[in-house]
N, C-alpha and C positions, 0 to 999 in steps of 0.2 A: 672314356674306355674305348679302345680300338677294337671294333668287332667286325667291320664290314670290308670286304675286298672288292665290292662292286665299284666301278669307276663311273661316276655320273656323266651323262652326255645330255645336252639340251635336245629335246625332241620337238619338232614342229610339223605342221601339216605337210611340208615338202617330203617328209620321210615316207609317206604313204603311197601306195600304188594307185589310189584313186583320189579324186579331189575331195578333201574333207570339208564338210559344211557343218555349221552349228546345228545341233540336233537334240531331240529329247530322247533318242534311243538310250536304253539303260546301260550303265556299266555292268559288266558280268565278271564275277570273281569265282573261278572254279578251283577248289582246294581239294587235293588228294593226299592222304597220308599213306604209309607203307607198312604192310604186315600187321595191321591193327585188327583185332577181333571184333565180332559183332557186339559184344557187351562191354567194350572198353571205354565208353563215354558215360558220363553221369546220366545223360538223357536216355541211355540205353541200359541202365541198371547198375553202372559201375560205382565203386568207391573212389575211383580216380577223379580228381577234381578238375573239371573242364568247364568252368563257368561261362566262358565266352562262346564256346561251341553250344553249350546248353541253352544259352540265351538266344542264339540263332534258331535252335529247334523250338523253343517256347514261343517265339514270335511267328514262326512259319509252320512248315510241314515236315515231318520226318516219316520215312518209309520203313516198313517192317519186312518187305519182301523184295528188296533191291539186290540184284545179282551182278557179280563181276565174272572175270574169266578164271579165277582161281590162282593166278600167278602175275607177277609184277609187270614185265614188259609186254605180255599179251594184253593185259588190261590197259596199259598205256597206249598201245597201238589202237585198240578199239575206241578208247576215249578220243584220241587225236583224229581218227579217220571216220568214225561212225560206222565202221565195218567190223564184222567178225575178224579176229586177229589173223587168221590164216590168209584170208582174202587180202589183207594188207601186208602180207609177207612176213608176219611175226608169229608164226605158229608155234615156235618154241622159244628160244632165248637168244640174246645177243652174243652168246659165247662163241657161235660159229655160224658162218654162211654155208648152208648145206647145198646151195645151188639147186634147190628145189623151189618151185614157185611160191609155195606157202611157207617156206622155211629159209628165208634169206637173211635172217638175223637182224633185220632193221625194216622200218616201214617203207613201203613202196612209194615211188614217185607217181604211180598211176592215179592215186587218189589225192585230192587236196586235204590238207590237215584242217583242223578246226581254226587254227590261226590264219591259214590262207583264206578260208571261207569268210571269217570275220573281217580280215583286212580288206578283202575285195568289196566288202559292204561298208567301208568307211571307218572301221574301228582301228584304234591304236592297239597293238598286240604285244603282250609282255609275258615272259615266263621267268620264274625263279624256282630253282630246285632241281630235282632228279629227272633226267631225260630218259635214259635207258631204252632207246629205240634206234641207236646206231650200233652197228656191229663192232665188236671189241677190236677187230683188226684195223679200224679206221680212226683210232683215238689220236694219232699223231698228226694227222692232216685232214682238214675238212673235206668230206667226200660228197657233199651235196645233201646230206641228211642231218646236219646240225640244226639246232633250233632256229637260228637267224637265217638259215637257208630253207627252212620249211614254214616261213610265214610270220615268225616273231620279230618285231622291230628291235626288241632288246631281250637279252638273256643273261642271267647269272646262275651258275650252278654246276653240278657234276654230271658228266655224260654217262658214267658207268652205273651199274646196279648196286654197288655196295662199297664198303670201306670205312675208314676211320671218320668219326665226327670231328676230330681235331686236325686231320690233314687228309681230306678226301682227294681223290684223283681220278680222272683229270677234270679239274675245275676250269671253266671258261667264263670270261666276261665278253659276251658276243663271240667273236672268233679269236680272242686273245687268251692264251693259256695263263692261268694264275697259279703260281708255284710258291709264292711267299706268303706264309700265314703268320699273323701276330700270335703272341703267346697265349692270349685269352680267346682265340678263335673257337667257335662251336658252330657246326654246320647248320643246325636248326635255327639258331639266332641269325646267322648270315642270310639264310633264305628269307626270314621274316624282314630283316633290315633292307635287303635289296628290293623286295616287293613293296615295302613302304616307300623307299626312295623313288621307285617307278611311279607310284601314285602321286607323290608330291610334285614330280616333274611334269607329269602328263598334262597337256592343255585341257582345261576344264570343259571347253566347248566341243571337244571330240569324244565320242564314246570310247570306253576302255574295255578291252578284254584282257584279263589277268589270270594266268594259270599258275597256281602255287603248288608245287609238287614236293611235299616234305619227304625226307628220308626216314624220319622217325615214324614208328619205333622199331624199325628194322635193326637186326643185329649188325654190329656188336652192341652189347648193352653198355652204353657210355653216357654219363651225365655228371654234372658238377656234384661234388660230395655233399654240399649243403642242401641241394635239392633232393638228393637221394635220402638223406637223413630225415627230412620232413615227411617222407612216405613210409618209413620203416615200421612204425608202430602198427599201422592198420593191417599189415600182412602177417603179423605174428599169430593171428587167429588161424591161419592155414587155409588151404584152398577148398577144403570141404565146406567150411563155414561160409567162406566168401562166395563160393559158387551157389550155395543155397540162397544167400542173401541177394545175389544178383538176380537169380531166377524169380524170387518172390517180388522183387521190385519190377521186373519185366511184366509179371502178371498184373501187378497193380497198375502199371502204366498202360496196359492193353497191348503190349508188343507181342505177347504170346497168349494162347488161350488160357483162360483162368482155371479150367478144369484139368489141365495137363499136369503130369507128374514130372519131376526133374529126372531126365534119363541118366543112366550110368553106362558109359561106353567102354565096357570091359574088353570087348574084342579089339578095340583100338590099341590096347596095351598088351595084346597077345594072350588074353585070357582073363586077367583080373586087374582092374585099376587099383593101385595101392591107396589106402586111406592115409590121411595126414599122420596119424599115430604110427603107421608102419614104417615111416621114414626114419633114418637115424638122426641124431641131434645135429650132426654136421650137415646132412642133407636139408633138414628144415632151415637151418641157419642160412645156407647158401640160397635156398629158394626165396626166403624173405628178402635177402640182399638183391637177388636178381629181379624179383618182382617189384621191389621198391625203385630200382633203377629204371625198369620199364615204365612204371607209372610216372616217374620224374620226366622221362623223355616225352611222354604225351602231354604232361602239364606244361612243359616249356614250349611245346608246339602250340598249345592253347593260348599261352601268353602272347605268342606271335600273332595268332589270329585276332586276338583282341587289339593288338597294335595295328593290324591292317584295317580293321573296322574303324578304329579311331582316326586313322589317317584320312579316310573318306569323310568322316564327320568334321574333322578340322578343315578339310578342303571345301566343305559345304555341299558335297555331292552324295552323301550317304543315302538320302531318300530316293535317289535315282540309281541305286546300286542293288544288284541281286547277288546273293551268295549261294553257292552249291558246295556241299562237302560230302566226301566219301573216302573209303579205303580201297586200295587196289586189290586186296584179297584178304582172306582170313588170317588168323594168327598161325605161326609156323612151329613145327616140332623140330626145327633145325638145331635147336640148342641142346639136343640130347635128351636124356631121361627127364631131368628137371625142367628142361625147356618144354617138353611135351605136357608136363603137368601145369606149366604156366599157360600154354595154349589151350588146354582143356578148360581152364577158367576163362580165358579171354573169349573163346568162341561160344560160351554159354548162350543158349542151350543146345547148340548144334554139334553134329557129328563130324569128326575128321578135321583136316587142317589145310592150309595152303598147299598147293600142288595137285589136290584131288578135287573132283567135281561133286563131292558131297556138300551138304549145306554149310558145314564149317569152313570149307575152302572158298566157297563162292558167295557167301552172304556178307553184306557190308551195311553199316549205317549209311543212310543217305538223307541229307538235310537240305531243304530248299527254303529260302526266305527272301522276301523283298525288304530292302532297307526302309522303304516307306511302309511301315507296319500296317497301315490302313489297307494296303493292297493284299495282305495275306487273308484269304477267305476264312480260314479257321486257325486261330492262333494256337499253336501247340497240337495241331491235328496230326493224326497218324493215318497214312495211306497204306492200306493192306493189299493193294493190287500189285501183281508182279511187274517189275521193271528191271532194266538191264543197262549196263554201261554203254551199249551201243545207242541208247536213247539220248545221251547227253548232247551230241552234236545237233540232232534235230530239235532238241529242246532249246538250245542256245540260239539256233537259227530262228525259231518261233519267237523267242523273246526279242530278238533284234529285227524282226520282219526281214530277215536276210534271204537273199537269193543264192542258190548253190552255183558256184562258178561253172561256166559252160565249157566243160571238156566234153568227152563223149558220154558223160554220165549226167544224171539230173537228180534232184532232191528226191523224186519219187522212187528212185532205185535204192535208197538207203534202207537197210534192214530194220533200223530202229524207228521209233515214233516220238513225237513230242509228248512230254509229260505234263504240259500245262493243263490239259483237261483234268488230270488226276489232282493237280495242285488246287484246282477249283472245285474239287469234290465230285467230279463227274466220272463216269465209267470210261476207261480207255479200251481200245479195241483188243479183244482177246487174240493172242498169237502164241505160237510155239517157240520156245527158246532152246538154243543148242549150246553144248559145251564140249570141249576136248582139250586136254593138256597131258602130254607125256603118256598118251593112250588111255588115260582116265577119261571117261566119256559120260555124257548125260543129255537127256532131252526132257523138258518140262512142257506138258500139254494139258492145260486145264488143271485138274487136281492130281493128274498122274505124272510121276517122274520115273524114268528109266535111267539107271546109273550103274556103272561098273568101275571097279578099282583100277583095272588096266585091261588091255586087250586080251590077255590070257585068262581072265576070270569071267565068270558068268554075269549076266545082267541081273540086277535087282529091280523089282517093280515096287514102287512106293505109292501109297495113297496119301498125298500130302494133307488132305483135309483131316483124315483120321490120325495120321502119323507124320507130323511135320518134322520130327526128329529122326526119321529114317531108321527105325528100329525093326520093322517087320517087312520082310521080303514076301511079296504076294505073287512072284513070278510063276510058281507052280499052280496057283489057283486060276490065273488069268493068262494062259499062254498065248491066246490070240492077241491080247492087248500088248504083250511083250513083242510079238512079231510085228505088229502094226507100227509100234513106236521105233523098233529097231530099223525097219524099212525106211521110216521117215528120217531117222538119224543118218542112215547110209546115203540117202538121196541128198541131204544137206552136205554131208562130208564130201561127196563126190563133186558137188557144185562149188564148194568153197575152198578147194585146194588142201583139204585136210589129209587125204589119203596119198600114199600108204602110211599107216601108223608106224611110229618108231618107238621102241621101248628100251633101247640100249641104256645102260647106266650112264650117268653124267659124263665122266671123263672118257669112257669108252666111246660115247657118241661124238664128243668133240674131236678126239683123236682120229676116229674113223673118217669124219667128213673133212678134216683138215688134210689128212693124207690123200683123200680123194680129190680135193680141190685146193691147190696152192693159193689161189687168189682169195684173200680174206679182206679185200678193200671195201667190199659192199657195193661196188659200182655195178650197176645193172648191165647185163649183156644186151 
């Protein structure tokens, strides 16, 4: 069966920028999926069948309070650079270069990427999948921001943020465009196959850093018919039943407090969230079809992750390999009315969706496991300490005993921290976490969260200990706390290139900045 468009090349030590030596440094596999909600894995309460991901969670540690930026390319920028996204030039989307320092539409060359860091420390570096940190105006010619120009020895995948699973564009094999797709091509499978090929070719004596960025389960909803059919029956119960079932599983697993009630987010639906019975028969039929397709997309990804794990096992290097898994943001309401009802299930038990800085937009499953299961301090443990996507680079550096490349910056200036103490069951240092996307803003400090839907709406103050689902605004009761956290957010925003905030609608924003700046090549001035 022809599935893979990746063209293999033999990789040897001469490919690296440092002299590679035989080492016991671990292989590190960082896997990120796209637009998947907090509850969409079996190990986070779902009916979706994800045995390979669940196995990683059962052998290692999974987190209940891991946060991302709430949107795709900002999360990728933070993952790649270890910086808040604005500081890395990716404050909004790749759709336009606004020629503002925090909003260049692609990651800045000012900071090394995680691949450049690992490569400088003797690692072979590979990426398979969605890039989405090069400005859209530079897809026809490499502009210095493509994966193999930012530290990856090999790359296979699509540079853009979306498109068909059967003919994504633009697909690159290193710097070579791929335009010919076999009849049975499916992007998720190609990502898994290319990652597996990288593993098999990589010299076993050199440590490997592999970043696998799945496009699934991002829209459009596309999966082979036989895989969708296998999922259909479980969704005929409807979202009310399934959401309740997921929540009860989460309580039993210890992912949410056992004394909490399942929240109903009526205001997210403009006043009242419809019950399953209130939908028409056609709407129910379409929701079942769509949700079964969504589930199939995740299950195909899970198959690929099993394939990747098995490739290390066959190579004899599994015990020296570490796996990290997360999603770039919460589930999306971009699929319209029925899509919002899907996202309401996917983000159980959290409020809101991708794009916003409420818990539903910024909460992700995060799984960490050693291939040598004896190294996992607590098998199947849950870490309830807050963590953030900016922590991934320092965590990988800690795992590799890596030194940050000596530009004008050093490791100590990274805003994130290593999560290894948390993996070992220790307390990590308390810190304040900040969020902004499309003028939706938030700050989390201890048990307090200040959040707003956009810059034109008032702040809400949430006590996360008592109200983890963000249902009760305490801003009028604690105005001094609101002012204190708002000042703290403003200081962060000023220092991290966030301001001024922009809230123009999508197409208006793109047109405005394109008309203002003809140069959309992404090349830095």
